[in-house]
C-alpha positions in Angstrom: 92.1 235.3 193.1 89.4 232.6 192.5 86.1 233.3 190.8 83.1 232.9 192.8 81.0 229.7 192.3 78.1 230.1 189.9 74.8 228.8 191.2 73.8 225.5 189.5 71.4 226.4 186.6 68.4 224.1 186.1 69.0 221.4 183.6 67.5 221.8 180.2 67.3 218.1 179.1 66.0 215.1 181.0 68.5 212.6 182.3 68.5 208.7 182.2 70.5 205.9 183.4 73.4 205.3 181.1 72.8 201.5 181.0 69.5 202.3 179.4 71.1 204.3 176.4 70.6 202.2 173.2 73.9 200.9 171.8 74.4 200.5 168.1 72.9 202.3 165.2 70.2 201.1 162.8 70.5 203.2 159.7 67.8 204.2 157.4 68.7 201.6 154.9 69.1 198.7 157.2 66.1 196.7 156.0 66.8 196.7 152.4 70.6 196.1 152.9 69.8 193.2 155.2 67.6 191.7 152.6 70.2 192.2 149.9 73.0 190.7 152.0 70.8 187.7 152.9 70.1 187.1 149.2 73.8 187.5 148.2 74.6 184.7 150.8 72.3 182.4 148.9 73.4 183.5 145.4 75.1 181.0 143.1 78.4 181.8 141.4 77.9 183.6 138.1 74.4 185.0 139.2 73.3 188.5 140.1 70.4 189.9 142.0 68.0 192.2 140.0 66.5 194.8 142.4 63.8 197.0 141.0 64.5 200.6 141.4 61.0 201.1 142.7 62.0 199.2 145.9 64.9 201.6 146.6 62.9 204.5 148.2 66.1 206.2 149.3 67.6 206.1 145.8 70.1 204.0 144.0 73.3 206.0 145.1 72.3 206.0 148.8 71.6 202.3 148.8 74.8 201.5 146.8 76.7 203.4 149.4 75.1 201.7 152.4 75.6 198.3 150.7 79.3 199.1 150.1 79.7 200.0 153.9 77.9 196.9 155.0 79.9 194.6 152.6 83.3 196.1 153.8 82.2 195.7 157.4 81.4 192.0 156.7 84.7 191.5 154.8 83.1 190.8 151.5 83.3 192.3 148.1 80.3 193.0 146.0 79.8 194.7 142.6 76.8 196.7 141.3 75.6 197.9 137.8 72.3 199.5 136.9 70.1 200.5 134.1 67.0 202.7 134.1 64.9 200.0 135.8 67.0 197.7 138.0 70.0 197.7 140.3 72.1 194.6 139.7 74.3 193.2 142.5 76.6 190.2 142.7 79.3 188.7 144.8 82.9 189.2 143.5 84.9 186.1 144.2 88.5 186.5 145.3 91.1 184.5 143.3 92.5 181.7 145.5 95.9 182.6 147.1 98.8 180.8 145.4 101.2 178.9 147.4 104.4 180.7 148.0 107.6 178.5 148.0 
């Protein structure tokens, strides 16, 4: 036997046209990561960026993690190191592929 239909309850949340829903995600660290990636693009071989810890409001670990995700997504490899005052970041160059005979 079929169950009787339940009357439509009023909606709790507002609705909108799906085409107006924002696509993509701007994370909390987007601004600082965008600046670092832009600077890495201009960095000479053998050089490193020296980012003051005071500019990393979210903390060193969270910025490193966000930078790693952004670098992987862009298909690049970066390395980091730090001391008490600065986060150092540099591009890791991949060795050229050898010719296979």
